[in-house]
C-alpha positions as CSV (number, residue, x, y, z in Angstrom):
1,M,16.6,-5.2,13.1
2,T,19.7,-3.0,11.9
3,D,19.0,0.4,11.5
4,S,19.8,0.1,7.4
5,A,17.7,-3.4,7.2
6,E,15.0,-1.1,8.8
7,S,15.5,1.3,6.4
8,R,15.6,-0.7,3.3
9,A,12.2,-2.0,4.9
10,R,10.8,1.0,5.3
11,K,12.0,2.4,1.9
12,A,10.9,-1.0,-0.1
13,L,7.3,-0.9,1.5
14,N,6.9,2.8,0.9
15,R,7.9,1.9,-2.8
16,L,5.3,-0.8,-3.1
17,R,2.2,1.1,-1.6
18,R,3.1,3.9,-3.7
19,A,3.5,1.7,-7.3
20,M,0.1,-0.3,-5.7
21,E,-1.4,3.5,-5.5
22,K,-0.8,4.3,-8.9
23,A,-1.8,1.0,-10.6
24,L,-5.2,2.0,-8.7
25,I,-4.7,4.7,-10.3
26,E,-4.2,3.7,-13.9
27,L,-6.5,0.9,-13.5
28,D,-9.2,3.5,-13.3
29,V,-8.0,5.7,-16.6
30,L,-7.9,2.2,-18.3
31,E,-11.1,1.5,-17.3
32,V,-12.9,4.6,-18.2
33,A,-11.4,4.4,-22.1
34,L,-12.2,1.3,-22.5
35,V,-16.0,1.3,-20.5
36,S,-16.7,4.2,-23.3
37,V,-15.5,1.9,-26.3
38,E,-16.9,-1.6,-25.6
39,G,-20.0,-0.7,-23.4
40,E,-21.4,-3.4,-22.1
41,D,-18.6,-6.0,-23.2
42,F,-16.4,-4.3,-20.5
43,P,-15.6,-7.3,-18.0
44,R,-16.8,-5.2,-14.9
45,R,-16.2,-8.0,-12.6
46,A,-12.7,-9.0,-13.9
47,Y,-11.6,-5.3,-13.1
48,A,-13.8,-5.0,-9.6
49,G,-11.5,-8.4,-8.9
50,L,-8.5,-6.8,-9.4
51,R,-9.5,-3.5,-7.9
52,S,-10.0,-5.5,-4.5
53,R,-6.8,-7.9,-4.9
54,L,-4.6,-4.3,-5.5
55,S,-6.8,-2.4,-2.6
56,E,-6.0,-5.9,-0.5
57,V,-2.1,-4.9,-1.4
58,L,-2.6,-1.3,-0.3
59,E,-3.9,-2.7,3.2
60,F,-0.8,-5.3,3.7
61,T,1.6,-2.3,3.5
62,D,-0.6,-0.4,5.8
63,D,-0.4,-3.7,8.9
64,E,3.3,-4.2,7.4
65,G,4.1,-1.2,8.3
66,T,2.7,-0.7,12.0
67,R,3.9,-4.1,12.4
68,L,7.4,-3.4,11.5
69,Q,7.5,0.1,13.4
70,E,6.0,-1.9,16.5
71,K,9.2,-4.5,16.1
72,V,11.5,-1.2,15.7
73,L,9.8,0.0,19.0
74,Q,10.3,-2.9,20.8
75,A,14.0,-3.6,19.8
76,G,14.4,0.0,21.3
77,S,12.4,-0.8,24.5
78,L,9.4,1.5,23.4
79,E,5.9,1.0,24.3
80,H,3.7,1.3,20.7
81,G,1.8,5.0,21.0
82,R,4.4,6.0,23.4
83,V,6.3,7.9,21.0
84,R,5.0,10.9,19.1
85,R,6.1,12.2,16.1
86,S,6.7,15.8,15.6
87,T,4.9,17.9,13.2
88,G,5.9,20.9,11.2
């Protein structure tokens, strides 16, 4: 994978993750607003199902990020876990 392709993939994956995090936050806000208006008529199961699917996408972004990182490390002949990120 070329550096530019790797960079584009990483950026796209991060954008997707942020979008899913924001979607979960907005779903919570919507749910609170509608529950207060609809009470028992609110479709809790539908919202729980959507929340679950959005969480699956978040999990996918984590898994895909790990997979891409391992692929890049292998291309550079480095083993996963042998490179430490600097903190600071």
